[in-house]
N, C-alpha and C positions, 0 to 999 in steps of 0.2 A: 775583521770586516766580513768575512764569509758567514759568520754566525748571524750577524745583523741582516745580511741579504737572505739567508735561509729563513730566519724568523719572519721577516717582512713578506717573503714569498708564501710562507705557510699561512700567515694571517690573511693575506690577500685571497688565497684559495678558500679559506673559511668564509670570508665576507662575500665572496662570489657565490658560494653554495647556499647561503642563508635564504636569499630570495626564492630559489628553486624549492627549498624545503617548505617555506611559508606558502608558496603557490600550491604545492601538492597538498599540504594540510588543509588549505581553504577549499580545494576541490573535493577532498574527502568529506569535509564537514557539510558541503552543499549536498552531496549525495545522501548523506545520513539524514539531513533535514528533510529532503524530498521523501525518503523512505519512511521517516517518522510521520510525516504529514499524510502520506498514503495510508499507513497503518491506522492512523487516527480516524481517517475517513471511513475505513471499513469497520472500525470499532464503533463508530457512531451508528451505523446501520445495524450491526449486531446488537447493540444495546436497545435500539428501538424495537427490534424483533423480539428480544428477550423480554422487554417490558410488556409487549403484547401477548406474551406466552407462547410464541412460536419457535423460539430458539433456546435450546438447553445447553449449548456448548459454552466454552470459555470465550470471553470477550477478549480476543487476542490479536485482532487485526488480520487474521488469515482467512481468506475467502475460499473455503473448501466445500466439500460435499455437504457437511452439516449446515453450513450457512445457506447454500443453495436450496436444500430441502426445506429449511425454515422459511425462506423467501417464497417458495412455491406454496407452502401451507398458508402463509399470510395472504398471498394473492388469491388462492382458492377461497379462503374465508371471507375475503372482501369482494368476491365476485369479479375478480380481475382475471385476465388470461394467466394461468399458472405456468409460466415459462421458466421461472427460476432466474430470470435476468431482470435487472433493474431497468425500468422504463419510466417515462415521465408520470404516467398515471399511478404507478406504484410509489414513486417518490412523493407524489402529492398526498397519497393516502397515508404514507409513513410520516408525513409532515416534515420532509426534508426540505431545507431551504435550497435555493438555487446554488449557492456556493457549496453546500454539503453534497448535493447531487453531482455537481461538476467534479468535486474532489474525489467522490467515490468512483465515478467513471474513469477519471484520470488514473486512480490507483490501479484499477484493473488493466487499463490500457498500457500503463508503464511497466506492469509486471512486478511492481514492488510488493504487492500483496498477492499471495498465492490465490489462484482462482481455478475453477474447473473449466472443462471444455464446453462447447455449445450445448444447449438443452437437448438437442437430438442425440448427441453423444452421451449425455448423462443418462438418458433413458436406456441406452444399450449397455451402460455400465462401463464405458471406456474412458470416462472422465478421470481426472486426477483425484486421488483420495485426499482428504483433508478434513478440516472441521467445518 
């Protein structure tokens, strides 16, 4: 009888642990989806900049120095304020939809995509390096 009690107790422990594992796996998947969505939003902007001839880097979803420089060049070429930051006027010129613009802003705010410091920091060279 002790064997049956041990086996039942062991099975009960396993059954109780399964929901915790499933919950942790679901949370991990949600984080990955968010990160993937953010990366895709940045890649959309990089592709538009590349199609316009302003971005020469990899379309990798990482918003770094090369991406900011390409955005500044695009803004300058389109007679916009060349800040290197995405604003509504730039998004409109790039033909970003409202959901694409919102997703891009969210990606940088959430920090899932690497991004540089403020434009004034970039001019002094203290921004993060990246693409």
